[in-house]
C-alpha positions in Angstrom: 14.2 12.9 -17.1 14.9 14.9 -14.1 14.8 14.7 -10.1 11.0 16.2 -10.0 10.3 13.4 -13.0 11.4 10.7 -11.3 10.0 11.5 -7.6 7.5 9.6 -6.0 4.0 10.7 -6.7 1.4 10.8 -3.6 -1.1 8.0 -5.7 2.7 5.7 -6.0 3.2 6.5 -2.4 -0.3 6.0 -1.9 -0.5 2.9 -3.3 3.2 0.9 -2.2 2.1 1.9 1.8 -1.4 -0.1 1.1 0.5 -3.0 0.1 3.2 -2.9 2.5 0.4 -2.5 5.3 -1.8 -5.7 4.0 1.4 -7.3 3.5 2.3 -7.2 7.1 -1.3 -7.8 7.2 -1.0 -11.3 5.8 1.7 -12.3 8.4 -1.2 -11.8 11.2 -2.7 -15.2 11.3 -0.1 -17.1 10.4 2.2 -15.5 14.2 -1.9 -16.2 15.6 -2.0 -19.6 15.1 1.7 -20.7 15.7 0.6 -19.2 19.7 -2.2 -20.8 19.7 -0.6 -24.3 19.0 1.4 -23.5 22.6 -1.8 -22.7 24.8 -2.1 -19.3 24.0 -5.8 -17.9 23.5 -7.5 -15.1 21.7 -7.9 -12.4 24.9 -3.9 -14.0 25.6 -2.2 -13.2 22.3 -4.3 -9.6 21.5 -3.5 -8.8 24.3 0.2 -9.5 24.9 0.2 -8.1 20.8 -1.3 -4.3 22.2 1.7 -4.6 25.4 4.1 -4.5 22.5 2.7 -1.6 20.2 1.8 0.6 23.2 6.1 1.5 24.3 7.3 1.3 20.3 4.4 4.0 20.1 4.9 5.7 22.6 8.6 5.5 21.4 7.4 6.9 17.9 5.6 9.7 19.8 9.0 11.2 21.5 10.9 11.0 18.6 8.5 13.1 16.8 7.0 15.3 19.3 6.0 19.1 17.9 5.5 21.5 20.1 2.9 23.0 17.9 0.7 20.6 17.7 -3.0 22.2 19.0 -4.9 20.3 21.6 -7.6 17.4 20.0 -10.8 19.2 20.8 -13.5 17.3 22.4 -15.5 16.1 18.9 -12.2 14.5 18.3 -11.9 13.4 21.4 -15.1 11.2 20.4 -14.1 10.0 17.6 -10.8 8.9 18.0 -12.6 6.5 21.6 -14.9 5.2 19.3 -13.2 4.4 16.5 -10.3 2.7 18.1 -12.6 0.6 19.7 -14.5 -0.5 16.7 -10.5 -1.1 14.6 -7.9 -2.1 16.9 -11.0 -3.5 19.8 -13.5 -5.0 19.0 -12.5 -6.0 15.4 -8.9 -7.4 16.2 -10.8 -9.5 19.1 -13.8 -11.0 17.2 -10.9 -11.4 14.8 -8.5 -13.7 17.0 -11.9 -15.6 18.4 -12.9 -16.3 15.2 -9.5 -17.3 14.1 -9.4 -20.6 17.2 -11.7 -22.7 15.0 -11.3 -20.9 11.2 -8.4 -22.2 8.9 -6.4 -19.0 8.4 -6.4 -18.4 4.8 -10.7 -18.3 5.3 -10.2 -16.6 8.0 -8.5 -13.6 5.8 -10.7 -14.7 2.9 -13.8 -13.2 5.2 -11.9 -10.6 6.1 -11.8 -9.3 2.4 -15.4 -8.2 2.2 -14.7 -5.2 4.6 -13.3 -2.5 1.4 -16.8 -3.4 0.0 -19.1 -2.7 3.1 -16.2 0.3 3.5 -17.3 1.7 -0.9 -21.1 0.8 0.4 -20.7 2.7 4.1 -19.3 5.7 2.3 -21.6 6.0 -0.4 -24.0 5.4 2.4 -22.6 8.1 5.1 -20.9 10.5 2.7 -22.1 10.4 -0.8 -19.5 8.9 -2.1 -19.4 8.5 -5.7 -17.3 4.5 -6.9 -15.4 6.1 -9.7 -14.4 4.6 -12.5 -12.3 0.9 -12.0 -13.5 0.5 -8.7 -16.8 -0.5 -10.0 -15.3 -2.9 -11.6 -12.2 -3.8 -9.1 -15.1 -4.5 -6.1 -17.5 -7.1 -7.9 -14.1 -9.1 -9.3 -13.0 -8.9 -5.4 -16.9 -9.7 -4.2 -16.7 -12.3 -6.4 -13.2 -13.4 -5.9 -13.7 -13.8 -1.9 -17.1 -15.9 -2.6 -16.7 -18.1 -5.1 -13.3 -19.4 -1.8 -15.1 -18.7 0.2 -18.1 -20.9 -1.0 -16.3 -23.7 -2.3 -13.6 -24.2 1.2 -13.0 -27.6 1.9 -9.7 -30.1 3.0 -8.0 -28.5 5.5 -9.5 -24.8 4.5 -12.2 -24.9 7.0 -14.4 -23.5 9.7 -17.6 -23.7 12.1 -20.3 -21.1 10.9 -19.4 -19.4 14.5 -16.2 -18.3 14.3 -17.1 -16.9 10.5 -19.5 -14.8 11.8 -17.3 -13.5 14.3 -15.1 -12.9 11.9 -17.4 -11.0 9.7 -18.6 -8.7 12.5 -14.7 -8.1 12.0 -14.9 -7.2 9.1 -18.3 -5.0 9.7 -16.2 -3.1 12.5 -13.4 -2.8 10.5 -15.2 -1.5 7.9 -16.8 1.2 10.1 -13.2 2.1 11.1 -11.6 2.7 7.5 -14.8 4.9 6.3 -15.4 7.6 9.5 -11.2 7.3 9.9 -10.1 9.7 7.1 -11.6 13.2 8.0 -10.6 12.5 11.1 -7.4 11.6 9.9 -7.0 15.0 7.6 -7.7 16.6 10.6 -5.3 15.9 12.9 -2.6 14.6 10.5 -2.1 10.3 10.1 0.3 9.4 12.3 -1.1 11.2 15.2 -4.6 9.4 14.8 -2.9 6.3 14.4 -0.6 6.7 17.9 -3.8 7.9 20.1 -6.0 5.1 18.3 -3.7 2.4 19.5 -3.3 3.6 22.4 -7.3 3.3 23.3 -7.7 0.3 21.9 -4.8 -0.8 24.3 -6.2 0.9 27.8 -9.6 -1.4 26.9 -8.2 -4.2 26.4 -5.8 -4.2 29.5 -8.7 -4.0 31.3 -10.9 -6.0 29.7 -7.5 -9.0 30.6 -8.0 -7.1 34.1 -11.4 -7.8 34.7 -11.3 -11.1 32.9 -8.8 -12.8 34.3 -5.4 -13.0 36.4 -3.0 -11.4 34.5 -0.7 -14.1 36.2 -1.9 -16.5 33.2 0.5 -13.8 30.4 3.5 -14.1 32.7 3.5 -18.9 32.7 2.8 -18.2 28.8 5.3 -20.0 27.3 9.1 -18.3 26.1 7.7 -19.2 22.2 4.3 -17.3 22.6 6.2 -13.7 24.2 8.6 -14.4 20.9 5.7 -15.0 18.1 3.6 -12.2 19.5 6.4 -9.7 19.6 7.2 -9.9 15.9 3.6 -9.0 15.3 3.2 -6.1 17.0 6.3 -5.0 15.1 5.9 -6.5 11.8 1.8 -7.1 11.5 -0.1 -4.0 13.6 3.1 -1.0 14.0 4.6 -1.0 10.4 1.2 -2.1 8.6 -1.2 -0.1 10.6 0.8 3.3 9.6 1.7 2.3 5.8 -1.8 1.8 6.8 -3.4 5.3 7.7 -0.3 7.0 5.9 -2.6 5.4 2.6 -5.8 6.4 3.6 -4.8 10.0 3.7 -3.1 9.9 -0.2 -5.3 7.3 -1.6 -8.2 7.4 0.3 -10.3 4.3 2.2 -11.9 2.8 -0.2 -9.1 2.0 -2.8 -6.6 0.9 -0.1 -9.0 -1.3 1.0 -9.1 -2.8 -2.2 -5.5 -2.7 -2.9 -5.7 -4.9 0.8 -7.2 -7.6 -1.2 -4.0 -8.7 -1.7 -3.5 -9.4 1.8 -5.6 -13.3 1.5 -3.8 -14.3 -1.6 -0.4 -13.8 0.2 -2.2 -15.1 3.5 -3.5 -18.5 1.3 0.6 -18.9 0.0 2.0 -19.0 3.7 -0.6 -20.6 4.7 0.0 -23.5 2.7 3.8 -23.4 3.0 3.7 -22.9 6.7 0.5 -24.2 8.3 -0.2 -27.4 5.7 -3.5 -25.4 4.7 -4.3 -26.3 0.6 -6.8 -24.7 -1.8 -8.6 -26.3 -4.5 -8.5 -25.5 -7.7 -12.3 -23.1 -7.8 -10.8 -21.3 -5.2 -7.8 -20.7 -6.8 -9.8 -19.0 -10.1 -11.2 -17.1 -6.8 -8.2 -15.8 -5.6 -6.6 -14.9 -9.1 -10.2 -12.6 -9.3 -9.0 -11.1 -6.1 -5.4 -10.1 -7.3 -7.9 -8.8 -10.5 -10.2 -6.6 -8.3 -6.8 -5.3 -6.4 -4.5 -4.7 -9.8 -7.5 -2.6 -11.2 -8.0 -0.7 -7.5 -4.9 1.1 -7.8 -5.4 2.1 -11.0 -5.3 6.1 -10.5 -8.8 7.7 -10.2 -8.8 10.2 -7.1 -9.5 9.2 -3.6 -12.6 7.4 -2.6 
């Protein structure tokens, strides 16, 4: 077998990147819960996370600076600002607020609805067809998520307000996933990711300065700073880059559905580290989600 036949295809690379992103995002809720246990709230953690992200993003931009890059058009900047606010600011803020009253397991399961929303929005906005295996993958993922959410109990709980906040986060992130693909094709995956995150960070810092005293961040325990620093690297910057590059290779719909493995990882981590529990019925639903993700990873064109 020659080297060419052994080379990883764009589809295989896209699937691997989507799985990597899902793993990083699965760890996020764990670190958020740790920080909440030490006195931080949603806005504290979200602001600290993005403050840690900014120097990392600027460092990557400095290393890979390409003087031949064409400047962005006014329309591209408008899309970047809208998508940055929608995907990394508004969606994250709603998610972090919801996690104050919703368990990490249930939060991640509600978020699994974003693949369905992404595919439906793509069909409505761009006329995208839902082809082949995804026709089956979508209802499997939805059925598994609904089965688990409808029978939540024990430590896997949340109030209605928290669940609605996370549902709002899910819808916002689906908009981001659906409408990002055309912009990514125009300006490149890495450039898009960096600028969208910087837009979000700017909005969040302004939000914090307008609503509370910045001294509050300095008064937070060292463990909160440590948790958010780890989250910034392994649960934000790396998975966000991976997700954007996956979308460029296999499309937003398929990337979203492969991301359905994330809740299963979150469930296991929540059980091990946070003492949350799942029933047999809920594990059956989790199995359906995994089946949907496996079908979504099969090659069949971009979605």
